[in-house]
N, C-alpha and C positions, 0 to 999 in steps of 0.2 A: 621572360619571366612572367608569371601570369598574373593577371589583374587582381590587386588585393585590396583590402579597406583594413585600415589599421585604427585601433583605438587605444589610445596611451594614455596614462596618468602616473604620477610621480611614485604609486606603489605598484602599479600592474599594467600590462599591456596586452592586447590580442591582435593577433593578424588574422585576418579571414580571407580566403579567396573569394571572389565575387560568384564564382560557379557554386561554392560551399553556401554563401549566403542565400542564393536562389533556391537552391535544394532545400534548405531549411525553411523558407518563407513559404515555399510550396507544402512542405509536410505540415506546417502550421495551419496553413489555409486549410488541407486537408481536414485537419482535426476540428476546424471550426465548422466547416461543411458538414463534420459528423454529427455535429451540436443540431443540425435540421433534420437530416435523414434518420437519425436514432428515434426522435418524436414522431416522424412519419409513419414509420413502419411496424407492424403488428397486426392483431387480429382485426382491429378497425384502421385502415388505412388513412391518412390524412394527407391533404397536399401540402404543398410547402406555403401557399398562403394562409391556411388553416393553422399550421403551427407557428407562423410568424405574427397573426394576429392574436393567439393563444398567449404567446410570449408578452405581448404588451396589453394583454388584459381585454381585447374585444372580440374575442370568440365567444362561441356558445359555453354554456356551463359546463357539458359534456366534454368538450374538447380541451377546455381549460384544465379539468380534473385530470384528463388522460395526459396530456402534455406536462403539465406542470407538477403534479403530484406522483406521477408514475413513470412516464418515460423520460423526461429530461434530466430529473436526478439521476437515475439509473444509467444514462448516457455519458452525463459530466462524471460520475463516481468512475465509470470503466475507463474513461479516459485520463482522469487524475492518477488512479490506481496503477495505469499502465504506464504511464510518464514516470512514476515513483519507482516502479520495480524495473524499468528500462535503465533509468538512472543509476539505480543502485548495482546493477549488474554490470554496467561499465564501470563505476567504480571499482568493483571488486576485481573486476578482468585488468585493470590498470594497475592496481596493488600489488596483485600476484602474478602479472605478467603470463596469464595462462587463461586461452580462449575458452577453457571449460569451466571458470569460476562463475559462480551464479548464487544468489541468496538460499535458494532451495537446495543447492548441493552442497555447501558448506555449515550447512546447520541452523541458518539464520531463521528460516523459514520454520523448521523442526521444531526450534525452541519455542516460538510462537504457537505452533500446534499443540505441545504438550500442555503450555499454560493454559490454552482456551479449553482444552477438554478436561483439565482439572477444574477449570472454574464451572464449566457444565455439568460436572458430575458432583462436585461438592459445595458449589455456589448457589443452592436452590434458594437461598433467603435473601440473596443479591438480585439488585437489577441488572437485565441483560446488556444495559447500556454501559456496564463496565468490563463488558467483554474485551473491547479493544484496548483497553488498559491492560488487562491481563496479558493479551497476547503480546502487546510492544514489550511488557516486563520481560516474559519469557525469552524474546528475542535479544533483547540486551544482556539478560543474565548469560545465554549461550555464547554469545559474541565475547562478554568478557571472559568466561571461562574458556573459550578457544584461544584468545589471545595469550591468556596466563599460560596454558599448557604451551603454546606454541613459542613462548618467550625463552630464549637461550642468549644472552648478550645480544638483544635485539630481534626482530623478526624475520624470517626468510620466507619468501613467497612460497617455495614447496612446501615447507613445513605448516605453514598456516592452511594450506590446501589439504594436506593429509590428514591433519587432526581434524580439521571441519568436516571432511567425509566421514571419519570415525564419530565424531560428535553425533553427525547427521542421523547415522544409523541406529545409534543410541536413542535418540530422540524419536526415531521411526518405532523403535521396539515398545518405548514407553507410551507413545501416543495408543499402539495398537493394545498394549496391557490395559491402559485405562479404559478404552472402548469395551473391552471382554468384560471387566467386573462391573461395568456401569449398566444403568437400566436400560431398557429397548428404547425408551422415548429419548434418553440421554444421547444413546449410541446413533439414532436416526438424526438428532439435530447435529452431533458431532462429525458424522459422515458428510453431511451437507456443507459444513464448514470446512472441511479437510479437502473435498474435492474443489471448492473454490466457486461462489456465485455472486453475482452482483444483485440478485433479486432481493427485493425490499429495499433498495437504496432510500435514504432519506436525505433532505437538505443539511440536517445537521452532519450527516457522514461526511458529504461533498464539502461543506465549509472546513471540517477539522482538516481534510487530507490537502484542500487547496492551501491552507494555511502552512502545513508542513513542508509543501512542495515549493511555494513560493518564498519560503525561507532558506531553504535549504539547497536547492539547485543553484541559485546565482552564488552562494558562498562555495559551491562544488566548483563553479568555473575560476574562480579566484586561486582555486590550487590546481588548475590545469596545466600550469607551467611544471609544477612539482610532477605531477603524474607524466607527461611527454618525458622530462629528464629521467624519471624512474626507470623509463623503458630502456634506457641504455647500460642499466646494471647499476648494481648498489655502489660499488667504487666510483664509478664516474658520475653519479648523482652526489656522492659526498663531495667528491672532487670539485664539483661545480656550485658546492652551497647548500644543497638540499638538506634541510633537517629531516633527515629520512624516518626516524623511528616515530618523531613527533607527527609529521605528515600523514605517515600510513594511520598512526592512531585515530587522527582526527577523521581522515577520509573514511575509514573503517566504521567509525562512529555516525558519519553521514548516511553511508550505505543501511547500515542497521536500522537507523531512524526512519528511512526511507521505506525499506522493505518491510519493517515492522509494523508501520503505520499502514500501508497498502493492504497486508495480511490480516491485520486486524479487522479491518472493515469488509472486504471481500472473500476472506477465506485464503486458504492455501493455494492459489493459483500459481500453478508451476510453469517454467521452462520460458516466461516472458522476460526476465531478467537475462535468461542466457542468449536468447535469441534478438531481440532489439538491439543489443550493441553491435552483433555481427551485421545486420542490416543495415544500421547506421554506418559503419565503416567502410562498407560497399558503396555508399551514397557519398560520404564526405571526407573518407579517408580516416588517419589514425590520429590526427592532432586533437588533443582531448577539450579545446574550448568549444569548436564546433560539434564535436562527438558528443559532448553534453546535452546540447538542445537536441540534436538527431536522434540520440538514444531515447530522449523523453518523447518526441513525437512518434518515433517508431513503436515504441512500449504502448503508448497512447492509443495509435489505431490497431494495433494488434490485439488488446485487450477488449476494445470496442467492437473489433469485427468478431471476434469469439463469442461475446456476449450477445450481439445481433444475432448470429447464426442461432445460438442457445435459445434466444427465446421466439424466433421466428420459423425456424426450419421443421419443429417437431410438435407445433403448436396442435392442442394444448398444454402439452408437457412442456415444462420450462427444463432445460437441460442446464446443469451448471456450464459455467464457461469455463472452468479448468478441464473439462473432459474436451473440449475442442483445442485449448492450448496445448494439453498432453500429447493429443493427437497428432499434432504438428511438430511439437518440442522433441518428443521421446526419438523420432527418426531423425530430426536434425542433430539432437546430441550424438547418435551412433553414427551420423555422417561425419561430425567434427573429430570424433573418436578415431575413424579410419582415415580420415585427412591428415591427423596429426600423429597416426602412428609409429612414425620414425623418429619423433622428437619426444617420446616419452619413456 
């Protein structure tokens, strides 16, 4: 038997292999290391010492501005948004038992995109600070619509995916229509947001998303046993006492909140929610307790790496991070389609 660590209480328990714990710790420390690497790299290169002294308020004024007002908030937002998207994708793939499920594929991201473009087009008199709220609202409305249309004496995974893909196509068409009828300035803003960019990150954005992630991910782990049981099939899960439809509804809500909040603040970054859970499964296996943490770390590092490449490789042009995630994600999606062609 493999060495394991058991965490048990009266309401829930977790069993982790020591190898899984070590891998999750490595991923976590890589994310912490990114908090130093991110502020170091840019047009003005800083040493680790300069970054650390700036963090503690002992650096020069210029260095403190670069680190605290520009690079560190951007680094943290990319890490936290990536974590949110990674866990959101893991939840969806667990609910529908399909490796192709992701927030941007079943319409959640599309709902936020339509709402954001509508806000940019018709919300001229409103503060841009309400854009995240509009995007989250759009994601939630589309998720409710998808769930309602998929309901037929309960929700089956395949029906949820198929209806989600259809809703996603409708949302994409609606977004395109809104951009066509809007002004050139609004269209330019919308295109930047739709591509996905961490440019202009603020401490307020970081605070909002950190709150959402740290409230949602621990609760998701409590439902890891339900997700593990659902992989055995509906009948088996019901026989083992899983509140199947209620658990799916709650988990879907968590997924939408995580994806909608991330998309609201960094734009429609694609494929992170698809790729991160697959990387995590390769590293820690399919048990959802450990998989939740690994998906969060994998998603964080993916989006951080994409944003770091976006702002350094083509300086002074700041390429949207979504360009890099799509460049990696689209071929990966095709690979998954090819690998699973006999099961579709």
